[in-house]
C-alpha positions, -999 to +999 in steps of 0.1 A: +657-578-092+673-573-059+672-535-063+636-534-076+621-523-042+647-495-038+639-483-073+602-484-064+608-464-032+628-439-052+600-437-078+574-430-051+595-402-036+602-387-071+566-388-080+556-371-047+581-343-054+570-339-090+533-338-080+541-311-054+553-289-082+524-298-105+499-289-077+516-257-066+529-241-098+494-232-111+486-217-077+517-194-080+504-184-115+471-174-099+489-152-074+510-138-102+481-127-125+458-116-098+484-093-081+501-078-111+485-045-102+503-046-068+535-036-085+566-052-098+580-059-064+554-086-056+554-102-091+592-102-091+592-123-060+565-146-075+585-150-107+615-162-087+594-187-068+578-199-101+612-204-118+628-221-088+599-245-082+598-255-119+635-257-126+650-269-093+622-292-080+599-300-109+624-308-136+647-330-116+617-348-100+601-353-135+633-369-148+638-390-116+601-402-119+605-412-156+639-429-152+629-448-121+595-458-136+611-468-168+637-489-149+609-508-131+594-517-165+628-527-179+634-549-148+600-565-150+587-563-186+561-590-178+540-563-161+531-549-195+515-582-206+477-581-200+480-553-175+455-529-189+457-509-156+494-501-164+485-490-200+458-467-186+483-453-161+508-447-189+482-428-209+474-406-179+512-402-175+514-388-211+488-362-202+507-354-170+539-349-190+521-327-214+508-306-185+543-304-170+556-289-203+526-266-207+534-252-172+569-245-186+554-226-216+532-206-192+562-199-170+580-184-199+550-163-209+546-150-173+583-143-169+582-122-200+549-105-190+532-118-221+506-141-205+470-129-209+454-158-189+431-151-160+433-162-124+402-183-131+419-201-160+448-210-136+423-222-109+407-245-134+439-260-148+451-264-112+426-294-111+442-313-140+470-329-120+445-339-093+423-357-118+453-374-134+466-384-099+432-400-090+433-421-122+469-431-117+465-441-081+434-461-087+451-479-115+482-487-095+465-496-062+432-512-072+442-525-107+406-526-118+414-538-153 
C-alpha cells in the first residue's frame, strides 16, 4: 500500500488528460462539419487535430486511467464492499468508455468524409462527458451513498 497515493496521483493526472480529450474532441467535430464548405485545406487541418488528439492524448490517457484505477481497486478491494458510490461511479465510467469509443467511430467517419451528423448534434453530445464527470466527481468526493 506504500505506492497507493502515487497511483492515485497518477490516476487523477490520467483522468484529467482523458477528460481534456473527451471535452475537446466533439468541439473539433463541430468545427469540422460546420466548415466543410470552406474547402479541403481547413478540414484537412481539423482532421489532423482530431486524429492526434484522439490517438496521442485520448487513447494513452484512457488506458492510464483504467490501469491506475483498476490498480487502486486491486490494492484496496475493501472499497468495493458496501460502497455504492463506487459502483455508481463505475457505471458512469462504463458510459464514459462507450462515449470514448463512439468518438473513435465518429473520427473514422469524419476522416473518410462519410459523417452526416450536424454541428448541432456534436454540440449536444459535447455535454455528455460533462454530465458524467459531475456524477463521478460527486460520487468520489461527497460519497452520498
